C-alpha positions in Angstrom: 8.5 11.3 6.9 3.8 11.4 6.7 2.6 8.5 5.6 -1.2 8.7 3.4 -2.9 5.5 2.7 -4.8 5.1 -0.7 -7.1 3.5 -0.8 -8.8 2.5 -4.3 -10.2 -1.2 -6.4 -8.6 -3.4 -8.6 -9.5 -2.2 -11.6 -7.2 0.2 -14.1 -9.1 3.5 -14.1 -9.2 3.2 -10.9 -5.2 2.2 -10.3 -4.0 4.9 -12.8 -5.8 7.7 -10.5 -3.8 6.3 -7.4 -0.7 6.0 -8.8 -1.0 9.7 -10.0 -1.8 10.7 -6.5 1.3 9.1 -5.1 3.2 10.8 -7.4 1.9 14.1 -6.0 1.4 12.6 -2.6 5.5 12.4 -2.5 5.6 16.1 -3.4 4.1 17.2 -0.2 6.2 15.2 2.1 4.2 12.2 1.9 5.0 8.5 2.0 2.7 7.3 -0.1 1.4 3.7 0.7 -1.5 2.4 -2.5 -4.1 -0.7 -1.1 -6.5 -2.6 -3.0 -7.7 -4.4 -0.3 -9.0 -2.2 2.8 -8.4 -3.3 6.4 -9.6 -1.2 10.1 -6.2 -2.1 11.1 -4.2 -0.3 8.6 -5.2 3.0 10.4 -5.7 1.8 13.6 -2.3 0.3 14.7 -0.7 4.0 13.7 0.7 3.5 10.5 -0.4 6.5 8.5 -1.3 9.9 9.0 -3.7 10.7 6.5 -6.0 8.8 4.1 -7.2 9.2 0.6 -10.4 6.9 -0.7 -11.0 6.5 -4.4 -14.2 4.4 -5.0 -16.6 5.0 -7.9 -19.7 6.2 -5.9 -21.8 3.1 -6.1 -23.8 2.8 -3.1 -24.4 -0.6 -2.5 -20.7 -1.8 -3.8 -19.1 1.2 -1.2 -21.4 1.9 1.8 -18.5 -1.2 3.0 -16.2 1.7 2.5 -18.0 4.2 3.7 -18.2 2.9 7.2 -14.0 2.7 6.8 -14.5 5.9 6.0 -16.9 7.6 8.7 -13.8 5.7 11.3 -10.8 6.8 9.7 -12.3 10.1 9.5 -12.2 9.6 13.7 -8.9 8.4 14.3 -7.3 10.8 12.3 -8.7 14.0 12.9 -10.8 14.9 9.5 -7.2 14.2 7.5 -9.2 12.3 4.9 -10.7 12.4 1.6 -13.2 10.7 -0.9 -12.4 11.4 -4.4 -15.1 9.5 -6.4 -16.6 9.4 -10.5 -20.3 8.1 -11.4 -21.7 7.0 -14.7 -25.5 7.5 -14.3 -28.0 7.7 -11.9 -27.8 6.8 -8.4 -30.6 4.6 -6.8 -32.0 7.1 -4.5 -33.3 4.1 -2.0 -29.9 3.2 -1.7 -27.9 6.8 -1.1 -30.7 6.7 1.8 -28.1 4.9 4.5 -27.6 7.2 7.4 -23.7 6.5 6.8 -23.7 8.7 3.7 -24.3 11.4 5.7 -20.7 11.6 6.9 -18.8 11.1 4.2 -18.2 14.5 2.3 -17.2 13.8 -1.7 -14.5 15.3 -4.2 -16.7 15.0 -7.8 -14.2 14.5 -10.6 -16.5 16.0 -13.2 -19.2 18.6 -12.8 -21.4 15.7 -14.1 -20.5 13.8 -11.3 -21.2 16.6 -9.2 -24.7 17.4 -10.3 -25.4 13.4 -10.1 -23.7 12.9 -6.4 -25.9 16.3 -5.2 -29.3 15.5 -6.5 -29.3 12.9 -4.4 -28.7 14.8 -1.4 -24.9 13.8 -1.3 -22.3 16.1 0.1 -19.9 17.5 -2.6 -17.1 19.6 -0.9 -15.2 20.4 -4.4 -14.8 19.5 -8.2 -11.3 18.2 -9.1 -10.9 16.7 -12.6 -8.6 14.1 -13.3 -4.7 14.4 -14.4 -1.5 13.4 -15.6 1.4 13.4 -14.0 4.3 15.3 -16.2 6.5 12.3 -15.4 4.4 9.5 -16.7 4.1 11.7 -19.9 7.9 12.3 -20.8 8.5 8.4 -19.8 5.9 7.3 -22.3 7.1 10.1 -25.0 10.4 8.5 -25.0 8.8 5.2 -26.5 6.9 6.7 -28.7 10.0 6.9 -31.8 10.6 3.5 -32.3 6.7 2.5 -31.6 5.6 4.3 -34.0 7.9 3.5 -36.9 6.6 -0.1 -36.1 3.4 1.0 -36.2 3.9 2.6 -39.7 5.6 -0.7 -40.9 3.2 -3.3 -40.1 0.3 -0.4 -41.1 1.8 1.3 -44.2 -0.6 3.6 -45.9 -3.2 3.3 -43.7 -4.6 5.9 -41.1 -4.1 4.1 -37.7 -6.7 4.2 -34.7 -6.2 2.9 -31.2 -9.1 2.1 -29.1 -8.4 1.4 -25.5 -11.5 0.1 -23.6 -13.0 -2.8 -21.4 -15.8 -5.1 -22.6 -18.6 -3.1 -20.8 -21.9 -2.9 -22.9 -21.1 1.1 -22.1 -18.3 1.3 -23.9 -19.9 0.2 -27.8 -17.3 -2.0 -29.1 -20.8 -3.5 -30.5 -21.5 -0.1 -31.9 -17.7 0.0 -33.2 -17.9 -3.1 -35.3 -21.0 -2.0 -36.7 -19.5 1.1 -37.6 -16.3 -0.7 -39.4 -18.9 -2.9 -41.5 -20.6 0.6 -42.6 -17.4 1.1 -43.5 -16.8 -1.6 -45.5 -19.9 -1.4 -47.4 -18.9 2.1 -48.4 -15.2 0.3 -49.6 -13.7 2.4 -47.2 -10.0 0.7 -46.4 -7.5 2.6 -45.9 -7.6 2.8 -42.5 -6.4 0.2 -39.5 -7.9 0.1 -36.1 -6.0 -1.6 -33.4 -7.3 -2.4 -30.1 -6.3 -2.6 -26.4 -9.3 -4.7 -25.8 -11.1 -6.8 -22.9 -11.3 -10.2 -24.8 -11.8 -10.5 -28.2 -12.0 -8.2 -30.6 -15.4 -6.5 -31.4 -14.6 -7.7 -35.0 -12.1 -9.2 -37.3 -10.9 -6.3 -38.6 -9.4 -4.9 -35.2 -5.9 -5.6 -34.8 -5.6 -6.4 -31.0 -2.3 -5.1 -29.6 -2.8 -6.0 -26.1 -5.5 -6.9 -23.4 -7.4 -3.8 -21.2 -5.8 -3.2 -18.2 -2.4 -5.7 -19.4 0.4 -3.0 -19.9 1.5 0.3 -17.6 -0.1 3.5 -17.9 2.7 4.5 -19.5 3.1 2.2 -22.6 -0.7 2.9 -23.3 -0.2 6.5 -23.6 2.9 5.2 -25.8 0.8 3.8 -28.0 -1.8 6.8 -28.3 1.2 8.8 -29.0 2.3 6.1 -32.0 -0.9 6.2 -33.8 -2.7 8.7 -35.7 -6.4 9.0 -34.1 -7.2 7.2 -31.0 -10.8 6.8 -31.3 -13.4 6.4 -28.2 -16.8 4.8 -28.8 -18.3 4.8 -25.4 -21.5 5.8 -24.3 -21.0 6.8 -20.9 -18.4 8.2 -18.3 -17.1 9.1 -15.5 -14.2 10.7 -16.6 -12.8 9.7 -19.7 -9.1 9.8 -19.0 -8.5 8.6 -22.4 -9.3 11.3 -23.8 -6.8 13.4 -21.9 -4.1 11.0 -22.5 -4.3 10.9 -26.1 -4.2 14.7 -26.1 -1.3 14.2 -23.7 0.5 12.8 -26.6 -0.6 15.1 -28.9 -3.4 12.5 -30.2 -6.8 13.8 -31.8 -9.4 12.1 -30.4 -12.8 10.7 -31.8 -15.3 10.9 -29.6 -19.6 11.7 -28.4 -20.1 15.0 -27.4 -21.8 14.0 -23.8 -21.0 15.0 -20.9 -18.8 14.6 -18.8 -16.2 13.8 -22.4 -17.8 17.4 -22.9 -16.5 19.4 -19.9 -13.0 18.6 -21.3 -12.8 18.1 -25.0 -11.0 20.6 -27.4 -13.3 20.4 -30.4 -11.0 22.1 -32.7 -8.8 19.5 -31.5 -10.9 16.5 -31.3 -13.6 15.3 -34.0 -16.8 14.2 -32.1 -20.7 13.6 -32.7 -24.0 14.7 -31.3 -25.4 11.9 -29.4 -29.5 11.8 -29.7 -30.9 10.5 -26.2 -30.4 8.8 -23.4 -30.6 4.8 -22.1 -30.5 3.9 -18.7 -28.9 0.6 -17.8 -29.6 -1.1 -15.2 -27.3 -3.2 -12.9 -26.5 -6.9 -14.3 -29.1 -9.0 -11.7 -26.1 -11.5 -11.0 -24.0 -8.8 -9.5 -26.4 -5.9 -8.4 -25.4 -2.4 -7.6 -27.4 1.0 -7.5 -26.2 2.7 -10.5 -27.8 3.0 -13.7 -25.9 3.9 -15.9 -26.4 6.8 -18.3 -26.0 5.8 -22.1 -26.0 8.4 -24.5 -26.9 6.6 -27.6 -26.2 7.3 -31.2 -25.8 5.3 -34.6 -23.1 3.5 -35.4 -23.3 5.7 -38.5 -21.7 8.5 -36.0 -18.4 6.6 -36.0 -18.3 5.7 -39.3 -18.7 8.9 -40.8 -15.9 10.4 -37.9 -13.8 8.3 -38.9 -14.1 8.9 -42.9 -13.4 12.7 -41.4 -10.9 11.8 -39.9 -9.1 10.2 -42.5 -9.8 12.7 -45.0 -7.9 15.2 -42.4 -5.6 13.0 -42.3 -4.6 12.1 -46.1 -5.6 15.5 -47.7 -5.4 18.5 -45.3 -1.5 17.7 -43.3 -1.4 21.4 -41.9 -5.2 20.9 -40.2 -4.4 17.7 -38.5 -0.9 19.1 -37.2 -3.6 22.7 -36.2 -5.6 19.4 -33.9 -2.6 17.8 -32.8 -1.1 21.3 -31.5 -4.4 22.0 -29.6 -4.8 18.3 -27.8 -1.0 19.6 -26.2 -2.8 22.4 -25.1 -6.4 21.2 -24.3 -4.2 18.7 -22.0 -1.8 21.4 -20.0 -4.1 21.9 -18.1 -4.8 18.4 -16.8 -1.4 18.6 -14.7 -2.1 16.0 -11.9 0.2 18.2 -9.8 -1.4 21.0 -10.3 -5.0 19.8 -10.0 -4.4 17.1 -6.9 -2.4 20.0 -4.6 -6.0 20.6 -3.3 -6.4 17.2 -2.0 -2.8 18.2 0.0 -2.5 21.2 0.9 -6.8 22.2 1.7 -7.8 18.1 3.0 -5.0 16.0 4.5 -2.2 18.3 5.5 -1.3 17.3 8.6 
């Protein structure tokens, strides 16, 4: 059987995509080998016949990967793909390294494509992220018992789930301010659960797990066991929680900005408009080659969306069920087997 190396980072969002790529690889007679570290001898010793790189396009942190890509491309005679994402503007001076002229990118969104092409990088196709049907089925088997537990513990409230890291772009501080607004308005008939990094941003949030500590199917099962998923984020390279929640039939609350605006259904989900863009420079201690593009909005937007969601769930059950049906319909477009088939049929087929 042919072997494909899938190289990616250690971040949860990267590993779940690598997992899906490996599942689809098996459907194309590949034996997938997933690596979160990269060494040249993996290929040079003849262990694999193809390779997929899945790294965010930060030209500072990814330039060493570009060198490996260049060498692997020669060894594998072109059976190689670089699937990528980006969450803002690339620093022009960091992209001007000659090595980037040898990389052909697959963008995960039109937003990513535009950001890369703006800096003269070669984008050969756009393929959105997907979810493998086996993961959805595995998650759905857990939902009945988990929903029963949640409904028992958070009785008579509308439940929301937040799945997020603590990075500023994820806007957990804004969520905390929104909760304070709800308290000020005497709105208490809701519960916000969190699979979050570190301490919850507000004492009214119930942390149920550490971000990145649970397998994907368990996180998706949690999404399918609440009434809504809440995304207070101001920046995304794709926004997989939106599709993951919709695949479980759960509506999502989120800002309407790219790339989320590419993949949402505004009849299935509750959205709000953003007002301005702020560019966040890299952490001076870590560096980086990306200006994160923050799509700003006031915490009142989150609070108003939560109030609307509560009203729909409590008073308009038929509308809520219609949203759930549309969410499932939206997610059907993101079957990873169908989406990632282009990588295996058009690029790395050997």
